[in-house]
TORNU-604584 format. One record per residue (C-alpha): x, y, z; residue in three letters. Coordinates in steps of 0.05 Angstrom, whole numbers, always signed. Layout:
<rec x="X" y="Y" z="Z" code="ALA"/>
...
***
This chain:
<rec x="+0" y="+0" z="+0" code="MET"/>
<rec x="+28" y="+69" z="-21" code="LYS"/>
<rec x="+27" y="+118" z="+39" code="LEU"/>
<rec x="+5" y="+189" z="+27" code="PRO"/>
<rec x="+63" y="+238" z="+15" code="PHE"/>
<rec x="+49" y="+277" z="+82" code="SER"/>
<rec x="+50" y="+213" z="+121" code="LEU"/>
<rec x="+116" y="+189" z="+88" code="THR"/>
<rec x="+149" y="+254" z="+100" code="PHE"/>
<rec x="+128" y="+253" z="+176" code="LEU"/>
<rec x="+156" y="+182" z="+182" code="LEU"/>
<rec x="+222" y="+198" z="+148" code="LEU"/>
<rec x="+229" y="+258" z="+193" code="THR"/>
<rec x="+217" y="+221" z="+254" code="SER"/>
<rec x="+267" y="+168" z="+233" code="LEU"/>
<rec x="+319" y="+218" z="+221" code="ALA"/>
<rec x="+305" y="+251" z="+288" code="SER"/>
<rec x="+311" y="+184" z="+321" code="ALA"/>
<rec x="+379" y="+174" z="+289" code="GLN"/>
<rec x="+408" y="+241" z="+305" code="THR"/>
<rec x="+429" y="+244" z="+377" code="PRO"/>
<rec x="+406" y="+307" z="+415" code="PRO"/>
<rec x="+459" y="+358" z="+433" code="PRO"/>
<rec x="+503" y="+344" z="+493" code="SER"/>
<rec x="+485" y="+381" z="+557" code="THR"/>
<rec x="+530" y="+407" z="+612" code="THR"/>
<rec x="+509" y="+445" z="+674" code="LEU"/>
<rec x="+557" y="+484" z="+715" code="PHE"/>
<rec x="+529" y="+498" z="+785" code="THR"/>
<rec x="+548" y="+550" z="+836" code="ASN"/>
<rec x="+600" y="+582" z="+793" code="VAL"/>
<rec x="+623" y="+654" z="+800" code="ARG"/>
<rec x="+635" y="+682" z="+729" code="ILE"/>
<rec x="+686" y="+725" z="+702" code="PHE"/>
<rec x="+647" y="+745" z="+637" code="ASP"/>
<rec x="+705" y="+774" z="+598" code="GLY"/>
<rec x="+690" y="+845" z="+610" code="LYS"/>
<rec x="+677" y="+861" z="+684" code="SER"/>
<rec x="+726" y="+879" z="+737" code="ASP"/>
<rec x="+693" y="+832" z="+788" code="ALA"/>
<rec x="+666" y="+762" z="+792" code="LEU"/>
<rec x="+590" y="+751" z="+793" code="SER"/>
<rec x="+549" y="+721" z="+848" code="ALA"/>
<rec x="+540" y="+646" z="+845" code="PRO"/>
<rec x="+507" y="+626" z="+783" code="MET"/>
<rec x="+485" y="+562" z="+746" code="ASN"/>
<rec x="+505" y="+559" z="+673" code="VAL"/>
<rec x="+473" y="+512" z="+623" code="LEU"/>
<rec x="+507" y="+490" z="+560" code="ILE"/>
<rec x="+469" y="+459" z="+504" code="ARG"/>
<rec x="+510" y="+437" z="+442" code="GLY"/>
<rec x="+563" y="+488" z="+431" code="ASN"/>
<rec x="+525" y="+548" z="+459" code="THR"/>
<rec x="+513" y="+579" z="+528" code="ILE"/>
<rec x="+439" y="+568" z="+534" code="ALA"/>
<rec x="+423" y="+597" z="+603" code="LYS"/>
<rec x="+454" y="+635" z="+660" code="ILE"/>
<rec x="+413" y="+644" z="+725" code="THR"/>
<rec x="+423" y="+644" z="+799" code="PRO"/>
<rec x="+362" y="+600" z="+803" code="ASP"/>
<rec x="+365" y="+524" z="+799" code="PRO"/>
<rec x="+361" y="+497" z="+728" code="ILE"/>
<rec x="+324" y="+432" z="+717" code="PRO"/>
<rec x="+358" y="+389" z="+665" code="THR"/>
<rec x="+331" y="+330" z="+628" code="ASP"/>
<rec x="+343" y="+260" z="+655" code="LYS"/>
<rec x="+386" y="+238" z="+598" code="ARG"/>
<rec x="+445" y="+197" z="+621" code="GLY"/>
<rec x="+496" y="+239" z="+583" code="ASP"/>
<rec x="+479" y="+305" z="+618" code="THR"/>
<rec x="+540" y="+325" z="+655" code="LYS"/>
<rec x="+533" y="+365" z="+719" code="ILE"/>
<rec x="+595" y="+398" z="+748" code="ILE"/>
<rec x="+597" y="+430" z="+817" code="ASP"/>
<rec x="+631" y="+495" z="+811" code="GLY"/>
<rec x="+629" y="+518" z="+886" code="THR"/>
<rec x="+687" y="+564" z="+903" code="ASN"/>
<rec x="+709" y="+561" z="+828" code="LYS"/>
<rec x="+710" y="+610" z="+770" code="THR"/>
<rec x="+678" y="+601" z="+703" code="LEU"/>
<rec x="+710" y="+646" z="+651" code="MET"/>
<rec x="+721" y="+649" z="+576" code="PRO"/>
<rec x="+775" y="+607" z="+542" code="GLY"/>
<rec x="+841" y="+647" z="+535" code="LEU"/>
<rec x="+857" y="+673" z="+466" code="ILE"/>
<rec x="+929" y="+683" z="+440" code="ASP"/>
<rec x="+928" y="+738" z="+386" code="ASN"/>
<rec x="+1001" y="+728" z="+361" code="HIS"/>
<rec x="+1024" y="+654" z="+354" code="VAL"/>
<rec x="+1065" y="+615" z="+303" code="HIS"/>
<rec x="+1044" y="+544" z="+311" code="LEU"/>
<rec x="+1088" y="+517" z="+258" code="PHE"/>
<rec x="+1150" y="+556" z="+272" code="MET"/>
<rec x="+1141" y="+556" z="+346" code="GLY"/>
<rec x="+1142" y="+480" z="+350" code="ALA"/>
<rec x="+1210" y="+470" z="+317" code="SER"/>
<rec x="+1277" y="+503" z="+328" code="SER"/>
<rec x="+1313" y="+538" z="+271" code="GLN"/>
<rec x="+1365" y="+480" z="+272" code="ALA"/>
<rec x="+1309" y="+428" z="+261" code="GLN"/>
<rec x="+1279" y="+468" z="+205" code="MET"/>
<rec x="+1343" y="+483" z="+171" code="LEU"/>
<rec x="+1372" y="+416" z="+176" code="ALA"/>
<rec x="+1390" y="+380" z="+111" code="LEU"/>
<rec x="+1349" y="+318" z="+129" code="ASN"/>
<rec x="+1290" y="+359" z="+155" code="ALA"/>
<rec x="+1223" y="+328" z="+137" code="LYS"/>
<rec x="+1163" y="+375" z="+132" code="PRO"/>
<rec x="+1117" y="+319" z="+159" code="GLU"/>
<rec x="+1158" y="+317" z="+223" code="GLU"/>
<rec x="+1152" y="+393" z="+230" code="MET"/>
<rec x="+1077" y="+390" z="+220" code="HIS"/>
<rec x="+1072" y="+333" z="+270" code="ALA"/>
<rec x="+1107" y="+377" z="+321" code="ARG"/>
<rec x="+1060" y="+435" z="+306" code="ALA"/>
<rec x="+1000" y="+388" z="+317" code="ALA"/>
<rec x="+1028" y="+365" z="+385" code="LYS"/>
<rec x="+1041" y="+436" z="+406" code="GLU"/>
<rec x="+969" y="+456" z="+385" code="ALA"/>
<rec x="+941" y="+404" z="+433" code="GLU"/>
<rec x="+986" y="+426" z="+489" code="ALA"/>
<rec x="+964" y="+497" z="+476" code="MET"/>
<rec x="+890" y="+477" z="+483" code="LEU"/>
<rec x="+905" y="+441" z="+548" code="MET"/>
<rec x="+939" y="+507" z="+576" code="ARG"/>
<rec x="+870" y="+538" z="+567" code="GLY"/>
<rec x="+878" y="+571" z="+499" code="PHE"/>
<rec x="+816" y="+555" z="+461" code="THR"/>
<rec x="+829" y="+602" z="+402" code="ALA"/>
<rec x="+891" y="+632" z="+370" code="VAL"/>
<rec x="+908" y="+680" z="+314" code="ARG"/>
<rec x="+967" y="+649" z="+276" code="ASP"/>
<rec x="+1003" y="+705" z="+242" code="VAL"/>
<rec x="+1050" y="+666" z="+196" code="GLY"/>
<rec x="+1060" y="+594" z="+177" code="GLY"/>
<rec x="+1030" y="+534" z="+141" code="PRO"/>
<rec x="+974" y="+517" z="+190" code="VAL"/>
<rec x="+913" y="+508" z="+139" code="PHE"/>
<rec x="+915" y="+432" z="+142" code="ASP"/>
<rec x="+926" y="+432" z="+216" code="LEU"/>
<rec x="+864" y="+477" z="+226" code="LYS"/>
<rec x="+823" y="+431" z="+182" code="LYS"/>
<rec x="+845" y="+372" z="+221" code="SER"/>
<rec x="+826" y="+405" z="+286" code="ILE"/>
<rec x="+760" y="+429" z="+258" code="ASP"/>
<rec x="+744" y="+362" z="+231" code="GLY"/>
<rec x="+754" y="+328" z="+298" code="GLY"/>
<rec x="+816" y="+289" z="+275" code="LYS"/>
<rec x="+866" y="+322" z="+321" code="SER"/>
<rec x="+859" y="+369" z="+382" code="SER"/>
<rec x="+876" y="+443" z="+387" code="GLY"/>
<rec x="+848" y="+510" z="+390" code="PRO"/>
<rec x="+805" y="+546" z="+340" code="ARG"/>
<rec x="+859" y="+575" z="+290" code="ILE"/>
<rec x="+850" y="+641" z="+254" code="TYR"/>
<rec x="+906" y="+629" z="+199" code="PRO"/>
<rec x="+942" y="+684" z="+161" code="SER"/>
<rec x="+980" y="+634" z="+118" code="GLY"/>
<rec x="+1048" y="+651" z="+90" code="ALA"/>
<rec x="+1077" y="+718" z="+112" code="MET"/>
<rec x="+1082" y="+769" z="+55" code="VAL"/>
<rec x="+1149" y="+799" z="+51" code="SER"/>
<rec x="+1191" y="+840" z="+2" code="GLN"/>
<rec x="+1260" y="+816" z="-19" code="THR"/>
<rec x="+1305" y="+832" z="+39" code="SER"/>
<rec x="+1246" y="+841" z="+86" code="GLY"/>
<rec x="+1234" y="+809" z="+152" code="HIS"/>
<rec x="+1199" y="+750" z="+119" code="GLY"/>
<rec x="+1256" y="+737" z="+71" code="ASP"/>
<rec x="+1280" y="+675" z="+107" code="SER"/>
<rec x="+1334" y="+653" z="+54" code="ARG"/>
<rec x="+1399" y="+625" z="+77" code="THR"/>
<rec x="+1462" y="+661" z="+47" code="PRO"/>
<rec x="+1468" y="+605" z="-8" code="ASP"/>
<rec x="+1395" y="+615" z="-33" code="GLU"/>
<rec x="+1392" y="+664" z="-90" code="LYS"/>
<rec x="+1332" y="+704" z="-109" code="SER"/>
<rec x="+1285" y="+663" z="-156" code="ARG"/>
<rec x="+1287" y="+729" z="-200" code="ARG"/>
<rec x="+1362" y="+724" z="-206" code="PHE"/>
<rec x="+1388" y="+654" z="-222" code="PHE"/>
<rec x="+1353" y="+621" z="-163" code="GLY"/>
<rec x="+1291" y="+582" z="-148" code="LYS"/>
<rec x="+1235" y="+589" z="-93" code="PRO"/>
<rec x="+1267" y="+589" z="-24" code="SER"/>
<rec x="+1259" y="+534" z="+24" code="LYS"/>
<rec x="+1215" y="+578" z="+69" code="GLY"/>
<rec x="+1168" y="+591" z="+10" code="GLU"/>
<rec x="+1163" y="+518" z="-8" code="LEU"/>
<rec x="+1146" y="+502" z="+64" code="LEU"/>
<rec x="+1089" y="+555" z="+64" code="GLY"/>
<rec x="+1122" y="+599" z="+116" code="VAL"/>
<rec x="+1128" y="+661" z="+72" code="ASN"/>
<rec x="+1119" y="+693" z="+4" code="PHE"/>
<rec x="+1175" y="+737" z="-23" code="ILE"/>
<rec x="+1134" y="+785" z="-66" code="ALA"/>
<rec x="+1157" y="+848" z="-99" code="ASP"/>
<rec x="+1116" y="+900" z="-135" code="GLY"/>
<rec x="+1039" y="+909" z="-136" code="ARG"/>
<rec x="+1026" y="+846" z="-179" code="ASP"/>
<rec x="+1064" y="+800" z="-136" code="GLU"/>
<rec x="+1035" y="+826" z="-73" code="VAL"/>
<rec x="+965" y="+819" z="-101" code="LEU"/>
<rec x="+982" y="+747" z="-122" code="THR"/>
<rec x="+1012" y="+728" z="-53" code="ALA"/>
<rec x="+951" y="+761" z="-17" code="THR"/>
<rec x="+902" y="+724" z="-60" code="ARG"/>
<rec x="+938" y="+657" z="-53" code="GLU"/>
<rec x="+932" y="+661" z="+22" code="ASN"/>
<rec x="+858" y="+679" z="+19" code="LEU"/>
<rec x="+845" y="+621" z="-31" code="ARG"/>
<rec x="+875" y="+573" z="+18" code="TYR"/>
<rec x="+830" y="+602" z="+75" code="GLY"/>
<rec x="+868" y="+659" z="+107" code="ALA"/>
<rec x="+823" y="+696" z="+159" code="THR"/>
<rec x="+871" y="+758" z="+155" code="GLN"/>
<rec x="+934" y="+775" z="+118" code="ILE"/>
<rec x="+1003" y="+787" z="+150" code="LYS"/>
<rec x="+1050" y="+833" z="+117" code="VAL"/>
<rec x="+1122" y="+851" z="+135" code="MET"/>
<rec x="+1125" y="+927" z="+137" code="ALA"/>
<rec x="+1191" y="+938" z="+173" code="GLY"/>
<rec x="+1253" y="+911" z="+200" code="GLY"/>
<rec x="+1257" y="+855" z="+248" code="GLY"/>
<rec x="+1295" y="+836" z="+314" code="ALA"/>
<rec x="+1296" y="+760" z="+305" code="ALA"/>
<rec x="+1328" y="+764" z="+236" code="SER"/>
<rec x="+1401" y="+776" z="+219" code="ASP"/>
<rec x="+1392" y="+811" z="+151" code="TYR"/>
<rec x="+1343" y="+867" z="+156" code="ASP"/>
<rec x="+1361" y="+924" z="+203" code="PRO"/>
<rec x="+1309" y="+943" z="+256" code="LEU"/>
<rec x="+1300" y="+1013" z="+230" code="ASP"/>
<rec x="+1284" y="+1001" z="+157" code="VAL"/>
<rec x="+1214" y="+1009" z="+125" code="THR"/>
<rec x="+1191" y="+956" z="+81" code="GLN"/>
<rec x="+1143" y="+959" z="+22" code="TYR"/>
<rec x="+1124" y="+1019" z="-16" code="THR"/>
<rec x="+1057" y="+1051" z="-3" code="LEU"/>
<rec x="+1029" y="+1021" z="-70" code="ASP"/>
<rec x="+1053" y="+954" z="-51" code="GLU"/>
<rec x="+1021" y="+958" z="+18" code="MET"/>
<rec x="+957" y="+984" z="-14" code="LYS"/>
<rec x="+954" y="+925" z="-60" code="ALA"/>
<rec x="+951" y="+878" z="-1" code="ALA"/>
<rec x="+898" y="+918" z="+37" code="VAL"/>
<rec x="+853" y="+925" z="-27" code="GLU"/>
<rec x="+859" y="+851" z="-43" code="ALA"/>
<rec x="+840" y="+834" z="+31" code="ALA"/>
<rec x="+787" y="+884" z="+34" code="ASP"/>
<rec x="+753" y="+854" z="-28" code="ASP"/>
<rec x="+747" y="+791" z="+11" code="TRP"/>
<rec x="+718" y="+827" z="+72" code="GLY"/>
<rec x="+779" y="+818" z="+117" code="THR"/>
<rec x="+839" y="+859" z="+138" code="TYR"/>
<rec x="+916" y="+865" z="+139" code="VAL"/>
<rec x="+958" y="+866" z="+199" code="THR"/>
<rec x="+1031" y="+885" z="+194" code="VAL"/>
<rec x="+1097" y="+870" z="+231" code="HIS"/>
<rec x="+1127" y="+938" z="+246" code="ALA"/>
<rec x="+1164" y="+972" z="+302" code="TYR"/>
<rec x="+1180" y="+1044" z="+277" code="THR"/>
<rec x="+1138" y="+1105" z="+268" code="ALA"/>
<rec x="+1153" y="+1110" z="+192" code="LYS"/>
<rec x="+1136" y="+1038" z="+181" code="ALA"/>
<rec x="+1069" y="+1046" z="+219" code="VAL"/>
<rec x="+1047" y="+1111" z="+190" code="ARG"/>
<rec x="+1057" y="+1083" z="+121" code="ARG"/>
<rec x="+1017" y="+1023" z="+135" code="ALA"/>
<rec x="+960" y="+1061" z="+167" code="VAL"/>
<rec x="+961" y="+1105" z="+106" code="GLU"/>
<rec x="+953" y="+1044" z="+65" code="ALA"/>
<rec x="+891" y="+1024" z="+104" code="GLY"/>
<rec x="+920" y="+970" z="+151" code="VAL"/>
<rec x="+877" y="+958" z="+212" code="LYS"/>
<rec x="+924" y="+925" z="+262" code="CYS"/>
<rec x="+999" y="+935" z="+280" code="ILE"/>
<rec x="+1039" y="+876" z="+308" code="GLU"/>
<rec x="+1093" y="+901" z="+357" code="HIS"/>
<rec x="+1103" y="+976" z="+355" code="GLY"/>
<rec x="+1153" y="+981" z="+415" code="GLN"/>
<rec x="+1196" y="+1032" z="+380" code="LEU"/>
<rec x="+1138" y="+1080" z="+364" code="LEU"/>
<rec x="+1136" y="+1154" z="+387" code="ASP"/>
<rec x="+1079" y="+1182" z="+427" code="GLU"/>
<rec x="+1050" y="+1220" z="+369" code="ASP"/>
<rec x="+1043" y="+1157" z="+327" code="THR"/>
<rec x="+1011" y="+1118" z="+383" code="ILE"/>
<rec x="+963" y="+1174" z="+394" code="LYS"/>
<rec x="+946" y="+1172" z="+321" code="MET"/>
<rec x="+931" y="+1096" z="+327" code="LEU"/>
<rec x="+882" y="+1112" z="+383" code="GLY"/>
<rec x="+847" y="+1168" z="+344" code="GLU"/>
<rec x="+840" y="+1124" z="+282" code="LYS"/>
<rec x="+817" y="+1062" z="+320" code="GLY"/>
<rec x="+876" y="+1020" z="+295" code="ILE"/>
<rec x="+894" y="+958" z="+335" code="TRP"/>
<rec x="+959" y="+951" z="+369" code="LEU"/>
<rec x="+983" y="+880" z="+382" code="SER"/>
<rec x="+1037" y="+888" z="+434" code="LEU"/>
<rec x="+1079" y="+834" z="+467" code="GLN"/>
<rec x="+1127" y="+835" z="+526" code="VAL"/>
<rec x="+1184" y="+801" z="+494" code="LEU"/>
<rec x="+1246" y="+773" z="+527" code="ASP"/>
<rec x="+1319" y="+792" z="+509" code="PRO"/>
<rec x="+1353" y="+747" z="+458" code="ALA"/>
<rec x="+1392" y="+690" z="+490" code="PRO"/>
<rec x="+1467" y="+696" z="+497" code="PRO"/>
<rec x="+1477" y="+645" z="+442" code="THR"/>
<rec x="+1445" y="+691" z="+391" code="ALA"/>
<rec x="+1481" y="+730" z="+340" code="LEU"/>
<rec x="+1508" y="+797" z="+367" code="GLU"/>
<rec x="+1465" y="+834" z="+316" code="ASN"/>
<rec x="+1402" y="+799" z="+336" code="VAL"/>
<rec x="+1417" y="+810" z="+411" code="ARG"/>
<rec x="+1426" y="+885" z="+398" code="LEU"/>
<rec x="+1363" y="+893" z="+359" code="LYS"/>
<rec x="+1323" y="+853" z="+409" code="LYS"/>
<rec x="+1347" y="+894" z="+467" code="GLN"/>
<rec x="+1322" y="+958" z="+434" code="GLN"/>
<rec x="+1251" y="+925" z="+428" code="VAL"/>
<rec x="+1253" y="+904" z="+500" code="VAL"/>
<rec x="+1275" y="+974" z="+523" code="ASP"/>
<rec x="+1219" y="+1007" z="+484" code="GLY"/>
<rec x="+1162" y="+965" z="+513" code="THR"/>
<rec x="+1146" y="+1007" z="+574" code="ASN"/>
<rec x="+1136" y="+1069" z="+535" code="ASN"/>
<rec x="+1094" y="+1038" z="+484" code="ALA"/>
<rec x="+1046" y="+1008" z="+538" code="TYR"/>
<rec x="+1044" y="+1073" z="+576" code="GLN"/>
<rec x="+1026" y="+1115" z="+515" code="TRP"/>
<rec x="+979" y="+1063" z="+489" code="ALA"/>
<rec x="+939" y="+1067" z="+555" code="LYS"/>
<rec x="+942" y="+1144" z="+557" code="LYS"/>
<rec x="+913" y="+1149" z="+486" code="HIS"/>
<rec x="+862" y="+1094" z="+493" code="HIS"/>
<rec x="+891" y="+1051" z="+438" code="VAL"/>
<rec x="+854" y="+984" z="+423" code="LYS"/>
<rec x="+904" y="+935" z="+453" code="LEU"/>
<rec x="+911" y="+861" z="+436" code="ALA"/>
<rec x="+958" y="+811" z="+471" code="TRP"/>
<rec x="+998" y="+751" z="+443" code="GLY"/>
<rec x="+1058" y="+712" z="+461" code="SER"/>
<rec x="+1098" y="+711" z="+394" code="ASP"/>
<rec x="+1143" y="+649" z="+409" code="PHE"/>
<rec x="+1190" y="+630" z="+353" code="LEU"/>
<rec x="+1241" y="+572" z="+343" code="PHE"/>
<rec x="+1244" y="+553" z="+417" code="ASN"/>
<rec x="+1195" y="+497" z="+431" code="PRO"/>
<rec x="+1218" y="+493" z="+503" code="ALA"/>
<rec x="+1190" y="+565" z="+514" code="GLN"/>
<rec x="+1121" y="+547" z="+493" code="ASN"/>
<rec x="+1103" y="+521" z="+565" code="LYS"/>
<rec x="+1111" y="+595" z="+586" code="ASN"/>
<rec x="+1050" y="+618" z="+548" code="GLN"/>
<rec x="+1009" y="+626" z="+611" code="ASN"/>
<rec x="+1062" y="+660" z="+652" code="THR"/>
<rec x="+1075" y="+712" z="+596" code="ASP"/>
<rec x="+1006" y="+741" z="+617" code="LEU"/>
<rec x="+1034" y="+757" z="+684" code="LEU"/>
<rec x="+1086" y="+804" z="+653" code="LYS"/>
<rec x="+1028" y="+852" z="+638" code="LEU"/>
<rec x="+1017" y="+867" z="+712" code="LYS"/>
<rec x="+1069" y="+925" z="+706" code="GLN"/>
<rec x="+1015" y="+964" z="+668" code="TRP"/>
<rec x="+946" y="+931" z="+683" code="PHE"/>
<rec x="+903" y="+902" z="+737" code="THR"/>
<rec x="+890" y="+827" z="+733" code="PRO"/>
<rec x="+818" y="+841" z="+709" code="ALA"/>
<rec x="+846" y="+886" z="+653" code="GLU"/>
<rec x="+892" y="+830" z="+636" code="ILE"/>
<rec x="+839" y="+776" z="+631" code="LEU"/>
<rec x="+794" y="+823" z="+590" code="LYS"/>
<rec x="+851" y="+833" z="+541" code="MET"/>
<rec x="+865" y="+756" z="+533" code="ALA"/>
<rec x="+791" y="+740" z="+525" code="THR"/>
<rec x="+740" y="+793" z="+503" code="HIS"/>
<rec x="+787" y="+842" z="+471" code="ASP"/>
<rec x="+825" y="+792" z="+432" code="ASN"/>
<rec x="+761" y="+761" z="+408" code="ALA"/>
<rec x="+739" y="+831" z="+381" code="GLN"/>
<rec x="+802" y="+829" z="+340" code="LEU"/>
<rec x="+786" y="+759" z="+314" code="LEU"/>
<rec x="+721" y="+783" z="+293" code="ALA"/>
<rec x="+753" y="+837" z="+250" code="LEU"/>
<rec x="+760" y="+782" z="+196" code="SER"/>
<rec x="+686" y="+792" z="+181" code="GLY"/>
<rec x="+657" y="+740" z="+132" code="PRO"/>
<rec x="+724" y="+704" z="+131" code="ARG"/>
<rec x="+711" y="+690" z="+207" code="ASN"/>
<rec x="+707" y="+610" z="+206" code="PRO"/>
<rec x="+673" y="+608" z="+273" code="TYR"/>
<rec x="+610" y="+652" z="+271" code="PRO"/>
<rec x="+589" y="+666" z="+341" code="GLY"/>
<rec x="+612" y="+706" z="+400" code="LYS"/>
<rec x="+679" y="+684" z="+431" code="LEU"/>
<rec x="+717" y="+713" z="+491" code="GLY"/>
<rec x="+653" y="+724" z="+534" code="ILE"/>
<rec x="+606" y="+687" z="+581" code="VAL"/>
<rec x="+536" y="+705" z="+565" code="GLU"/>
<rec x="+473" y="+671" z="+539" code="GLU"/>
<rec x="+481" y="+654" z="+463" code="GLY"/>
<rec x="+557" y="+659" z="+462" code="ALA"/>
<rec x="+600" y="+600" z="+442" code="MET"/>
<rec x="+616" y="+552" z="+497" code="ALA"/>
<rec x="+692" y="+561" z="+499" code="ASP"/>
<rec x="+701" y="+560" z="+576" code="LEU"/>
<rec x="+748" y="+547" z="+631" code="LEU"/>
<rec x="+732" y="+526" z="+705" code="LEU"/>
<rec x="+787" y="+554" z="+747" code="VAL"/>
<rec x="+803" y="+532" z="+817" code="ASP"/>
<rec x="+801" y="+599" z="+852" code="GLY"/>
<rec x="+793" y="+672" z="+833" code="ASP"/>
<rec x="+838" y="+695" z="+778" code="PRO"/>
<rec x="+821" y="+769" z="+790" code="ILE"/>
<rec x="+843" y="+763" z="+860" code="ALA"/>
<rec x="+904" y="+720" z="+844" code="ASN"/>
<rec x="+922" y="+720" z="+769" code="LEU"/>
<rec x="+983" y="+673" z="+785" code="GLU"/>
<rec x="+934" y="+613" z="+788" code="ILE"/>
<rec x="+930" y="+614" z="+712" code="LEU"/>
<rec x="+1005" y="+604" z="+706" code="SER"/>
<rec x="+996" y="+530" z="+729" code="ASP"/>
<rec x="+940" y="+506" z="+682" code="PRO"/>
<rec x="+954" y="+433" z="+694" code="ALA"/>
<rec x="+935" y="+442" z="+768" code="LYS"/>
<rec x="+886" y="+502" z="+767" code="ASN"/>
<rec x="+845" y="+490" z="+704" code="LEU"/>
<rec x="+796" y="+438" z="+728" code="LEU"/>
<rec x="+754" y="+438" z="+665" code="ALA"/>
<rec x="+769" y="+460" z="+594" code="ILE"/>
<rec x="+712" y="+466" z="+545" code="MET"/>
<rec x="+717" y="+483" z="+470" code="LYS"/>
<rec x="+656" y="+487" z="+426" code="ASP"/>
<rec x="+613" y="+456" z="+480" code="GLY"/>
<rec x="+659" y="+395" z="+486" code="GLN"/>
<rec x="+691" y="+378" z="+552" code="LEU"/>
<rec x="+763" y="+364" z="+536" code="LEU"/>
<rec x="+786" y="+362" z="+609" code="LYS"/>
<rec x="+745" y="+354" z="+672" code="ASN"/>
<rec x="+780" y="+339" z="+739" code="VAL"/>
<rec x="+730" y="+378" z="+781" code="SER"/>
<rec x="+701" y="+336" z="+841" code="PRO"/>
***
């Protein structure tokens, strides 16, 4: 007997519903909340998570369904806060040393494996989202998003765009320019950087990154401290070349961020339409004031001096950056600049474990609540600047109804004692990303 269409449709719909499991449910009870913006914790609250979203926050008891997979976590004397966000990482280059990357027998698959391992460790330190500002992490991002590996949400920039002799020109002395008797450099073949000169090449490099899935574009606009060949004071890319990157990114609804330390480099980048500056420790007060007036983001880091084993040139340049950090923060606060925070660890895998303690360096200029806000809510606002290229639509960096469920359950009050975040293995009792409990050692 042939069933009527309406009945057939209802039966198929019911069958599909029966085969699709309901979204997971987690209830945090009696937690005090740092919501990402406030300077004090809330009164005890109950927070219901359905699927990957914060469904309800209330001081009243929340009845839950009786399914066996409902997880109830007692948060008494504990803090629920947004997952941490690191705005400036290099997962690929931070997971390997320069010696490992330059070795004659270096295998790209081993470098990628180390990056994947570091991504998982980063998530277990409480960093549920990161902005990767240079390196081949598109495949790693897809693997994490597809559930094949573990790690934070990644906002990838792809290969850093650099002029010849720029901070992203990573050629060794024996590598000639591909324009003059050479071939693509090892860094370019790995996907670490594009060496692009002139408007046409900058457009192509930018569009290539966007084609692969870049959420924003990273351009080298000035000299670097960690590189041997480009002096710290030099300005890189002409205004027209810089505008080419900005125009191509803007056509895709996203933005360009630039590596730059000096006033000349930053002012040229801002004139070109760049929306974020990475570093900026050597800026003068007038330039920082301009950033505040124009609403340009400043992504500052509290960097360490170069190790004694580094080349003398690198040690001297790095010290200039370290010495300029205090003024940069003081002036940025004075002129209400939009500040973001990131760690920027490179080529020193042993340093990665210090990602949490790096936050504590900000106590010279900010209260614990201000630091937490910068590493959650504020960094999330910068991530959202990628507009339609944002791969994770939804609110990050905040605890409110309707926001994405990227959450940490902290043993204690991080506003009263920020140091507890420096020991994530001990003090992060629960780590949730996208509604999934990845760690739960709470009683």
